[in-house]
C-alpha positions in Angstrom: 84.5 -193.7 145.3 87.4 -194.6 143.0 86.4 -195.3 139.4 87.7 -199.0 139.7 85.1 -199.6 142.4 82.1 -198.3 140.5 79.6 -200.5 138.7 79.1 -200.9 135.0 75.7 -199.1 135.4 77.2 -196.1 137.2 80.2 -195.7 134.9 78.0 -196.2 131.8 75.8 -193.2 132.9 78.9 -191.0 133.7 80.5 -191.9 130.4 77.3 -191.3 128.3 77.0 -187.8 129.9 80.6 -187.0 129.2 81.5 -186.7 132.9 84.2 -189.3 132.7 86.3 -190.6 129.9 87.0 -194.3 129.0 90.7 -193.5 129.2 90.3 -192.3 132.8 88.3 -195.4 133.8 90.7 -197.7 132.1 93.7 -196.0 133.6 92.1 -196.3 137.1 91.7 -200.1 136.6 95.2 -200.6 135.1 96.7 -198.8 138.1 94.7 -201.0 140.4 96.0 -204.1 138.7 99.6 -202.8 139.0 99.0 -202.1 142.7 97.3 -205.4 143.7 97.8 -208.2 141.2 101.2 -209.3 142.6 99.2 -210.3 145.8 96.0 -211.6 144.2 97.3 -213.2 141.0 94.1 -212.8 139.0 95.7 -212.1 135.6 97.7 -214.3 133.3 98.2 -211.5 130.7 97.4 -207.8 130.8 97.3 -206.0 127.4 97.9 -202.4 128.7 98.6 -200.8 125.4 95.7 -202.5 123.7 93.3 -201.5 126.5 94.4 -197.9 126.3 94.0 -197.8 122.5 90.5 -199.3 122.8 89.6 -196.8 125.5 90.7 -193.9 123.2 88.6 -195.4 120.4 85.6 -195.5 122.8 86.1 -191.9 123.7 86.3 -191.0 120.0 83.0 -192.8 119.3 81.3 -190.7 122.0 82.9 -187.5 120.7 81.6 -188.4 117.2 78.1 -188.6 118.5 77.7 -192.3 117.7 75.1 -194.4 119.4 77.0 -196.2 122.2 76.3 -199.4 124.1 76.2 -199.5 127.9 79.5 -201.4 127.7 81.3 -198.8 125.5 84.5 -197.8 127.2 84.1 -200.3 130.1 87.3 -202.3 131.0 86.5 -206.0 131.2 88.5 -209.2 131.8 88.2 -212.5 130.0 88.7 -216.0 131.4 91.7 -217.5 129.7 89.7 -220.2 127.8 88.0 -217.7 125.5 89.7 -217.4 122.1 91.0 -213.9 121.8 92.8 -212.7 118.7 96.1 -211.1 119.5 96.2 -212.4 123.1 97.3 -215.7 124.5 94.6 -218.3 125.2 96.4 -220.8 127.5 93.6 -222.4 129.5 96.1 -222.1 132.3 97.9 -225.1 130.9 101.4 -225.8 129.9 99.9 -227.5 126.8 98.8 -224.2 125.4 101.3 -221.9 127.0 102.3 -220.1 123.8 99.0 -220.4 121.9 97.7 -217.2 120.3 94.4 -217.8 118.4 93.7 -216.3 114.9 90.1 -215.6 115.8 87.8 -214.2 118.5 85.2 -216.2 120.3 81.7 -215.0 119.5 81.3 -213.4 122.9 84.6 -211.5 122.4 83.4 -210.3 119.0 80.2 -209.0 120.6 82.1 -207.2 123.3 84.4 -205.6 120.8 81.4 -204.5 118.7 79.9 -203.0 121.9 83.0 -200.9 122.4 84.2 -202.7 125.6 87.8 -202.4 126.6 89.5 -205.8 126.9 92.0 -205.7 129.7 93.5 -209.2 129.4 93.2 -212.8 130.3 92.3 -214.1 133.7 93.6 -217.1 135.6 91.7 -220.3 136.1 92.0 -224.0 137.0 93.7 -225.8 134.1 91.1 -226.5 131.3 88.4 -225.3 133.8 89.0 -228.5 135.9 88.9 -227.5 139.6 87.0 -225.7 142.4 89.8 -223.5 143.8 92.0 -222.0 141.0 94.9 -223.9 142.6 95.2 -226.1 139.5 96.6 -223.4 137.2 99.9 -224.4 135.6 101.3 -220.9 136.1 100.3 -219.6 139.6 97.3 -219.8 142.0 94.8 -216.9 142.5 94.1 -215.7 146.0 90.8 -214.5 147.4 90.8 -210.7 147.9 88.7 -211.1 151.1 91.4 -213.2 152.7 94.7 -214.0 150.8 95.0 -217.3 152.7 91.8 -218.6 151.1 91.0 -219.8 147.6 88.8 -217.7 145.3 87.0 -220.8 144.1 87.2 -222.2 140.7 87.5 -222.6 137.9 86.7 -218.9 137.2 88.7 -217.8 140.2 90.7 -215.2 138.3 87.6 -213.7 136.8 85.8 -213.3 140.2 88.9 -212.1 142.2 89.5 -209.4 139.6 86.0 -208.0 139.9 86.0 -208.3 143.7 89.3 -206.4 143.9 88.4 -203.7 141.4 90.9 -205.0 138.8 88.1 -205.3 136.2 84.7 -203.6 136.2 83.2 -206.9 135.1 84.4 -210.2 133.5 83.4 -213.3 131.7 83.8 -216.8 133.1 82.5 -220.2 132.2 80.4 -222.6 134.2 80.5 -226.4 133.7 79.6 -227.5 137.2 79.4 -224.2 139.1 82.5 -222.5 138.0 80.9 -219.1 137.8 78.6 -219.3 140.8 80.9 -221.0 143.3 83.8 -218.5 143.0 81.2 -215.6 142.8 79.9 -216.8 146.2 83.5 -217.1 147.6 84.5 -213.6 146.4 81.2 -211.7 147.2 80.3 -210.8 143.6 77.4 -211.7 141.3 77.8 -214.7 139.0 75.3 -215.7 136.3 75.2 -219.1 134.6 72.8 -218.7 131.6 70.6 -221.4 130.1 72.5 -223.9 128.0 72.2 -222.5 124.4 71.5 -218.9 125.5 75.1 -217.7 124.9 77.3 -219.0 122.0 80.1 -221.3 123.0 81.9 -220.8 119.7 85.5 -220.0 120.6 85.3 -221.4 124.1 87.9 -224.1 124.6 85.8 -227.1 125.5 85.9 -229.0 128.8 82.6 -230.9 128.7 80.6 -229.7 125.7 77.1 -230.6 127.0 77.6 -228.7 130.2 79.9 -225.7 129.5 78.2 -222.2 129.4 79.8 -218.7 129.3 78.4 -216.1 131.7 78.9 -212.7 133.3 80.7 -212.0 136.6 79.8 -208.5 138.0 79.6 -206.3 141.0 75.8 -206.0 140.8 72.7 -207.7 139.3 72.1 -204.7 137.0 75.6 -205.1 135.6 74.9 -208.8 135.0 71.8 -207.9 133.1 73.7 -205.3 131.0 76.5 -207.8 130.1 74.2 -210.7 129.4 72.2 -208.5 127.0 75.3 -208.0 124.9 76.6 -211.5 124.8 73.3 -213.5 124.5 71.6 -214.5 121.3 71.7 -217.1 118.5 75.0 -217.8 116.7 75.2 -219.8 113.5 78.7 -220.8 114.4 77.5 -222.8 117.4 75.2 -225.8 116.6 73.9 -225.8 120.2 72.9 -222.1 120.2 69.2 -221.6 120.5 67.0 -219.3 118.4 65.1 -217.7 121.3 64.2 -214.0 121.7 66.6 -212.0 123.9 64.6 -209.7 126.2 65.9 -206.4 127.5 67.1 -207.8 130.8 68.0 -204.4 132.2 64.6 -202.8 131.5 62.8 -205.7 133.2 64.7 -205.6 136.5 62.3 -203.4 138.4 59.1 -205.3 137.6 57.3 -206.5 140.8 57.9 -210.0 142.3 54.9 -209.9 144.6 53.0 -213.2 144.3 55.9 -215.1 142.7 56.2 -218.7 144.1 59.7 -219.6 145.3 60.6 -223.2 146.1 63.1 -224.1 148.8 64.5 -227.6 148.2 65.0 -229.6 151.4 67.9 -231.6 149.9 70.0 -228.5 149.6 69.9 -227.9 153.4 71.2 -231.4 154.4 74.0 -232.4 156.8 77.4 -230.8 155.9 76.0 -227.4 155.3 78.0 -224.8 157.3 75.7 -223.2 160.0 76.7 -219.7 159.0 75.9 -220.4 155.3 72.5 -221.9 156.4 71.8 -218.9 158.6 72.6 -216.4 155.8 70.4 -218.2 153.3 67.5 -218.5 155.7 67.7 -214.8 156.4 67.6 -214.2 152.6 64.5 -216.4 152.3 62.8 -214.3 155.0 63.7 -211.1 153.1 62.3 -212.5 149.8 59.1 -213.3 151.7 59.0 -209.7 153.0 58.9 -208.6 149.3 55.7 -210.5 148.7 57.1 -213.7 147.3 55.5 -217.0 148.6 58.1 -219.5 149.7 57.4 -223.3 150.2 59.5 -226.3 150.8 60.0 -228.5 147.7 61.9 -231.7 146.9 64.5 -232.6 144.3 64.8 -236.3 145.2 67.7 -237.2 142.8 70.0 -234.5 144.1 72.2 -237.1 145.9 73.2 -238.7 142.6 74.2 -235.4 140.9 77.9 -235.4 141.8 78.5 -239.0 140.7 76.5 -238.4 137.5 78.4 -235.2 136.7 81.9 -236.6 137.2 81.1 -239.5 134.9 79.6 -237.4 132.1 82.0 -234.4 132.4 85.1 -236.6 132.5 83.9 -238.7 129.6 83.4 -235.6 127.5 86.8 -234.2 128.7 88.6 -237.3 127.7 87.2 -236.9 124.2 87.7 -233.2 123.9 91.3 -233.2 125.2 92.4 -236.1 122.9 93.3 -233.5 120.4 96.3 -232.3 122.6 98.7 -235.0 121.4 101.7 -233.0 120.4 100.8 -233.2 116.7 97.8 -230.9 116.2 98.1 -228.5 119.1 100.5 -226.8 121.4 103.3 -228.3 123.5 105.3 -231.2 122.1 108.1 -233.2 123.8 111.2 -233.1 121.5 113.2 -235.9 123.2 111.1 -238.9 122.3 112.5 -241.5 119.8 109.2 -242.8 118.5 105.7 -241.5 117.7 104.0 -243.4 120.6 106.6 -242.2 123.0 106.1 -238.6 121.8 102.4 -238.9 122.5 103.0 -240.3 126.0 105.7 -237.8 127.0 103.8 -234.8 125.5 100.6 -235.6 127.5 102.5 -236.5 130.7 104.4 -233.2 130.7 101.8 -231.0 129.2 98.9 -231.8 131.5 98.6 -231.2 135.2 97.6 -233.8 137.7 93.9 -232.9 138.0 93.5 -233.0 134.2 95.2 -236.4 133.9 93.0 -237.7 136.7 89.8 -236.6 134.9 91.0 -237.9 131.5 91.7 -241.3 133.0 88.3 -241.4 134.8 86.5 -240.4 131.5 88.4 -242.9 129.4 87.6 -245.7 131.8 83.9 -244.8 131.8 83.8 -244.9 128.0 85.9 -248.0 127.5 84.5 -251.3 126.1 82.6 -253.3 128.7 82.0 -250.3 131.0 80.0 -247.9 128.7 76.6 -249.3 129.6 77.4 -249.6 133.3 78.7 -246.1 133.8 78.1 -243.6 130.9 74.7 -244.8 129.8 73.5 -245.1 133.3 74.7 -241.6 134.1 72.8 -240.2 131.2 69.6 -241.9 132.5 70.1 -240.4 135.9 70.7 -237.0 134.3 67.2 -237.3 132.8 65.8 -238.0 136.3 67.5 -234.9 137.7 66.1 -232.8 134.9 62.6 -234.2 135.5 62.9 -233.3 139.2 63.3 -229.6 138.2 60.5 -229.8 135.6 58.2 -231.1 138.3 59.0 -228.2 140.7 58.7 -225.6 137.9 55.1 -226.6 137.2 54.1 -224.9 140.5 57.0 -222.5 141.2 58.7 -219.7 139.4 62.2 -219.8 141.1 64.2 -222.1 143.4 66.3 -220.6 146.2 69.3 -222.4 147.8 72.8 -222.0 149.0 75.5 -221.9 146.4 78.1 -223.9 148.3 78.1 -225.9 151.5 80.9 -223.7 153.0 82.5 -220.3 152.6 86.0 -220.1 150.9 88.4 -222.8 152.2 92.1 -222.4 152.9 94.8 -223.0 150.3 95.9 -226.6 150.3 93.0 -227.8 152.5 91.5 -230.0 149.8 94.3 -230.5 147.3 95.1 -234.1 148.5 91.4 -235.1 148.8 89.8 -234.9 145.3 86.5 -236.2 146.5 86.2 -233.4 149.1 87.1 -230.9 146.4 84.4 -232.3 144.1 81.8 -232.1 146.8 82.3 -228.3 147.1 80.2 -228.2 143.8 77.4 -230.4 145.1 74.8 -227.6 145.2 75.7 -226.1 141.7 76.1 -229.3 139.6 72.4 -230.2 139.2 71.7 -226.9 137.4 74.3 -227.8 134.7 73.0 -231.3 134.3 69.5 -229.8 133.6 70.7 -226.9 131.5 69.0 -224.3 133.6 69.9 -220.6 134.4 71.1 -219.8 137.9 72.7 -216.9 139.7 74.8 -216.3 142.8 74.1 -213.1 144.7 76.0 -212.0 147.9 73.9 -212.7 151.0 76.2 -212.2 154.0 79.6 -212.5 155.6 80.7 -215.1 158.1 82.2 -214.1 161.5 85.6 -214.4 159.8 84.6 -211.9 157.1 84.1 -214.4 154.3 81.3 -213.9 151.7 78.3 -216.2 151.4 76.3 -216.5 148.2 72.6 -217.1 147.6 71.7 -219.2 144.6 68.5 -218.6 142.5 67.5 -221.1 139.8 64.8 -220.6 137.1 63.3 -222.7 134.3 65.2 -222.7 130.9 65.5 -219.2 129.3 63.8 -217.5 132.2 66.9 -215.3 132.9 64.7 -212.2 132.9 62.7 -213.5 135.9 65.9 -214.7 137.6 67.6 -211.3 137.3 64.4 -209.5 138.5 64.2 -211.6 141.7 67.9 -211.2 142.3 67.7 -207.4 141.8 64.9 -207.1 144.3 66.7 -209.2 146.9 70.0 -207.3 146.3 68.2 -204.0 147.0 66.8 -205.1 150.4 69.7 -207.2 151.5 72.2 -204.5 152.2 75.1 -206.4 150.6 75.0 -204.5 147.3 78.3 -202.9 146.5 80.2 -204.5 149.5 83.9 -204.8 148.6 87.0 -206.1 150.3 89.6 -203.6 151.4 92.9 -205.4 151.2 94.8 -204.8 154.4 97.8 -207.1 155.1 96.5 -210.7 154.7 92.8 -210.1 155.2 90.2 -208.1 153.5 87.7 -205.7 155.2 84.3 -205.0 153.9 83.8 -201.4 152.7 81.0 -199.8 150.7 
């Protein structure tokens, strides 16, 4: 197998034994980017010289006999809303098209300290608003399994890069499913940690009470290795939690026999694609064969999750994005003849249509006379959704469900119907509202060769159990390591 198609776990072993150099791994991935990215469009910026210099430094650390991290010398990509010193951080928006931060996000600092090789910045929906990566101000990203399909969003660049071998792993962010949904569409592993588990310092905010940074990888073991590096308390983030960080990788092989797994009936309702339902049901049977006990459960307020999310997320977005006014940050219109006109023209030209739509929705929800009717009511419903999960986790260890109602949809299919686009996140949004950890693991392919994801959800800060169940499922499922082989317009599964 080519180096770019190996997992972090495999490459880490080879690198530690001196059987392969960081320079060779990095060159393999850079060559893959040069070969494929014109078709896929995963990257907004590739720092080739910087990556090669970091790889050489990693090789030197090993030659010096220094203690090295499992990520040392491993080429990783970063979603373009993570502040990265020396690289553009555009959020795929014209508003920040030329912005180069003077500091690193905490997760970037931790990757640098671990010796990881940072390849560049990955495409996304503008300011993380979208479910398809069609809302980037620069170019769309295409699904490596079928170039006529979307990769999902908003971390579509991060997942497409890993699926196509253009990064060994990457980081994305998940506000309403933006790691898990594209991971499901692209056939990779996507982990959304508990709120507070990973520092958000240096993450450009969309909705601050919902955003969370997480790993996107080829395998569950890789997700455990990457989470182990980026997790932990950070004094720069007031929402960061002082909770112990277990050794996720060492805990992967503990038994799951006897664990109780809940299957929520509301996640298998009308609108669920029959092939998705069949793949998830097969996964449930395989979990049962491993000794887990599965029973139906109910999360009765699930139907209200999408409305609640789009009130709260847009309200927070309208507040967070108020800073982009042409005075303090980024793009400014230079033709205006007054201050008010400059504000208006700057925001009209700097933001894309989806961002404007969400700012208007959020501003309306927070406006005088409507705050109690919309925002306060949504917060009350959020509490009910959280209590649903609390009730289930009194008797169950993990919840299993589909990630998305459908496999990846075609480009342009939902662009003119925002509600249909928003409903593609209907099965991931409740997790963000409750602040829980959840993971998407590949569980099948449709007849058209499109990946399907299995979602596992755990109680707050139970990532170790979540990864353990996902690892056991991955090992019996047969989907571990399945990659697309780009041939013309469609991918073909190879191992």
